[in-house]
C-alpha positions in Angstrom: 232.7 -83.5 35.6 230.6 -84.9 32.7 229.5 -87.9 34.8 228.6 -85.5 37.7 226.6 -83.3 35.4 224.8 -86.4 34.1 224.3 -87.5 37.7 222.8 -84.2 38.6 220.3 -84.3 35.7 219.2 -87.9 36.4 219.0 -87.3 40.2 217.0 -84.1 39.8 214.6 -85.9 37.5 214.1 -88.7 40.0 213.7 -86.3 42.8 211.1 -84.2 40.8 209.1 -87.3 40.0 209.1 -88.4 43.7 208.1 -84.8 44.7 205.3 -84.9 42.2 204.0 -88.1 43.7 204.3 -86.7 47.2 207.0 -89.2 48.2 209.3 -86.3 49.0 208.8 -82.9 50.5 210.3 -79.8 48.8 213.5 -79.9 51.0 213.5 -83.7 50.8 213.6 -83.4 47.0 216.6 -81.0 47.2 218.4 -83.4 49.5 217.6 -86.4 47.3 218.9 -84.6 44.3 222.2 -83.9 46.1 222.5 -87.5 47.4 221.6 -88.8 43.9 224.1 -86.5 42.2 227.0 -87.7 44.3 226.1 -91.4 44.0 225.2 -91.2 40.3 228.1 -89.0 39.5 230.9 -90.6 41.5 229.7 -94.2 41.7 228.5 -95.0 38.3 225.6 -97.1 37.1 226.0 -100.0 39.5 225.9 -97.7 42.6 223.0 -95.8 41.0 220.9 -98.9 40.4 221.4 -100.0 44.0 220.3 -96.6 45.3 217.2 -96.7 43.0 216.4 -100.2 44.2 216.2 -98.9 47.8 214.4 -95.7 46.9 211.8 -97.3 44.7 211.0 -100.3 46.9 210.8 -98.2 50.1 208.8 -95.4 48.6 206.4 -97.8 46.8 205.8 -99.6 50.1 205.1 -96.4 51.9 202.5 -95.3 49.3 200.9 -98.7 49.0 200.0 -98.9 52.7 199.6 -95.2 53.4 195.8 -95.3 54.0 195.9 -98.4 56.1 198.5 -96.8 58.3 196.7 -93.4 58.7 195.5 -94.3 62.2 199.1 -94.8 63.4 200.4 -91.4 62.3 200.1 -90.2 65.8 203.0 -92.5 66.7 205.5 -91.3 64.1 207.4 -88.0 64.1 206.9 -87.5 60.4 204.4 -88.4 57.6 204.8 -90.3 54.3 206.6 -87.4 52.5 210.3 -87.8 53.3 212.0 -84.5 54.2 215.7 -83.6 54.1 216.4 -85.1 57.5 214.9 -88.5 56.5 216.7 -88.5 53.1 220.1 -87.7 54.8 219.4 -90.1 57.6 218.7 -92.9 55.1 221.2 -92.0 52.4 224.0 -90.0 54.1 226.1 -93.0 54.9 225.7 -94.3 51.4 227.2 -91.1 50.1 230.1 -91.5 52.5 230.9 -94.9 51.0 230.7 -93.5 47.5 233.2 -90.8 48.5 235.4 -93.4 50.1 235.2 -95.4 46.8 236.4 -92.4 44.9 239.5 -92.3 47.2 239.9 -96.1 47.3 238.6 -97.2 43.9 237.6 -100.8 43.1 237.7 -102.0 46.7 235.1 -104.5 47.7 234.8 -103.1 51.2 233.4 -99.8 50.0 230.7 -101.7 48.0 229.9 -103.9 50.9 229.5 -101.0 53.3 227.4 -99.1 50.8 225.1 -102.0 50.1 224.8 -103.0 53.8 223.9 -99.4 54.7 221.0 -99.4 52.2 220.0 -102.9 53.2 219.7 -101.8 56.8 217.5 -98.8 56.2 215.4 -100.7 53.6 214.9 -103.5 56.1 213.8 -100.9 58.7 211.4 -99.3 56.2 209.8 -102.7 55.3 209.6 -103.6 59.0 207.8 -100.4 59.8 205.5 -100.3 56.8 204.4 -104.0 57.0 205.0 -104.7 60.7 202.4 -102.1 61.7 199.8 -104.1 59.8 200.3 -107.1 61.9 196.9 -108.1 63.4 198.7 -109.0 66.7 200.4 -106.4 68.9 204.2 -106.3 68.8 206.5 -106.9 71.8 209.2 -104.6 73.1 212.6 -105.7 71.9 214.1 -105.2 75.3 211.4 -107.3 77.0 209.7 -109.8 74.7 207.0 -110.4 77.4 205.8 -106.9 77.1 203.1 -106.2 74.4 203.0 -102.7 73.0 200.8 -100.8 70.6 201.5 -101.1 66.9 203.9 -98.4 65.7 205.7 -98.1 69.1 209.4 -97.5 68.7 211.2 -100.6 69.8 208.3 -102.9 69.1 209.1 -106.0 67.1 207.1 -109.0 65.8 207.7 -112.1 63.7 205.7 -110.4 61.0 207.8 -107.3 61.0 211.1 -109.3 61.2 210.1 -111.3 58.2 209.3 -108.1 56.3 212.7 -106.7 57.3 214.4 -109.8 56.0 212.7 -109.3 52.6 213.6 -105.7 52.5 217.2 -106.5 53.2 217.3 -109.4 50.8 216.2 -107.1 47.9 219.3 -105.0 48.4 221.4 -108.0 49.0 220.3 -109.6 45.7 221.0 -106.4 43.7 224.3 -106.0 45.5 225.4 -109.5 44.5 224.2 -109.3 40.9 225.6 -105.8 40.3 229.1 -106.8 41.7 230.1 -108.3 38.3 228.7 -111.7 39.1 226.0 -113.4 41.3 227.8 -114.1 44.5 225.9 -116.0 47.2 228.3 -115.0 50.0 227.8 -111.3 49.2 224.1 -111.8 49.1 224.0 -113.4 52.5 226.4 -111.0 54.1 224.5 -107.9 53.0 221.1 -109.4 53.8 222.0 -110.6 57.3 223.8 -107.3 58.1 220.8 -105.4 56.9 218.4 -107.4 59.0 220.6 -107.0 62.1 220.9 -103.2 61.3 217.1 -102.9 61.4 217.0 -104.8 64.8 219.6 -102.4 66.1 217.3 -99.6 65.0 214.5 -101.1 67.2 216.9 -101.5 70.1 217.8 -97.8 69.9 214.1 -96.9 69.6 213.4 -98.9 72.8 216.2 -97.4 74.8 217.9 -94.1 74.0 215.8 -92.5 71.1 214.0 -89.4 72.3 210.4 -90.4 73.1 207.5 -88.2 74.2 204.1 -88.5 75.9 200.8 -86.7 75.0 199.0 -86.0 78.3 195.7 -85.4 76.4 195.5 -88.6 74.4 197.7 -90.4 76.9 199.8 -91.9 74.1 203.6 -92.4 73.6 204.8 -90.8 70.5 207.9 -89.5 68.5 206.1 -86.2 67.8 207.5 -83.1 69.4 206.8 -80.4 70.3 203.1 -81.0 69.4 201.1 -84.2 69.2 198.6 -84.8 66.4 195.8 -83.4 68.6 197.8 -80.1 69.1 198.8 -80.8 72.7 202.4 -80.2 73.7 204.3 -83.5 74.3 206.5 -84.3 77.2 209.8 -86.1 77.0 209.7 -89.4 78.9 212.9 -91.1 77.9 216.0 -91.1 75.6 218.5 -88.5 74.5 216.7 -85.3 73.3 218.9 -84.9 70.2 218.5 -88.6 69.1 215.5 -88.3 66.9 214.3 -90.9 64.3 216.5 -89.4 61.6 219.7 -90.0 63.7 218.4 -93.5 64.6 218.0 -94.3 60.9 221.6 -93.1 60.3 222.8 -95.3 63.2 220.9 -98.2 61.7 222.8 -97.9 58.4 226.1 -97.4 60.3 225.6 -100.5 62.4 224.7 -102.6 59.3 227.6 -101.4 57.2 230.2 -101.7 60.0 229.0 -105.2 60.7 229.1 -106.2 57.0 232.6 -104.8 56.5 233.9 -106.4 59.7 232.4 -109.8 58.8 233.8 -109.5 55.3 237.2 -108.8 56.7 237.1 -111.6 59.2 235.8 -114.0 56.6 238.6 -113.2 54.1 236.3 -111.7 51.5 238.3 -108.4 51.5 
C-alpha cells in the first residue's frame, strides 16, 4: 500500500507536468495518473523508468515537430494532446503485464511482454512523428508501388522505418540495462519485436482500421464525424469500431506476443 501511495504521488506529478505542457488533455492526465500509479506502485522503479523512457521520448518528439506537422493534422483523428483513449491504447497492455507480474513475480516473460509493448507503441510514435517529415511520399504497406500522401494510415517509408527502429531500440536498450545486467539478446528481442509491432500497426491502418473521406476537401482522413473543415466525413473502409486507439493497442499486443513467443522458442524463458 505504501508503494502504491508513492506511485500515485509520482504518477500524478508526472501527469500534472505533462498536462501543464499540453502533452496530455485533462482526461488524458487522469488516465496517465492511473496507468502510472499501477506501474509505479506494483512494478517498482525498473518498470517505472521504462514507462518514463517511453513517455518522455514520445512526448518530446511530438512537441518538437508539432509546428512542422501542423499541415497534416487533417489526416489524424486527434491532435498533439493525448487523451484518455490514447493513453490507454498505448499503456493499457503495459498495465496488464504489470498485473501479471504481481501474480507471477520475477518472471522474465512478464518483463519481455511489458518492454515489447512499450517498444512497439514507441516505434509507432517515432515512425509517425518523423516519417511524416520525409521529403518523399510514402508507399502503401499493402502495395509498395502505390504512393500516398504523408500521414496516410498504412503508409510506410524507409525514413519512417528507420525512425521506428530507433524508437524501438530506445526501449530495448532500457529494457536490457534495467533487467539486472546489459543483455544483448534481450535488447535485440525487444527492439525487433517493437519494430515489427509498428509495421503491424501500419498493416491494420491500410486494411481494417476505420477510415473516412471528406467530400469537401476530397481527402482521406481518420477524423469522424467532422473533418477539419467542418464537413461530415464518410466511412470508406475498415471496421467502424477499430479506431486509432484500438490499432495502437493491437500494435503493442502484437509486439509483446511476438517477443514472448520468440523468447520461449529461443529458450530465454
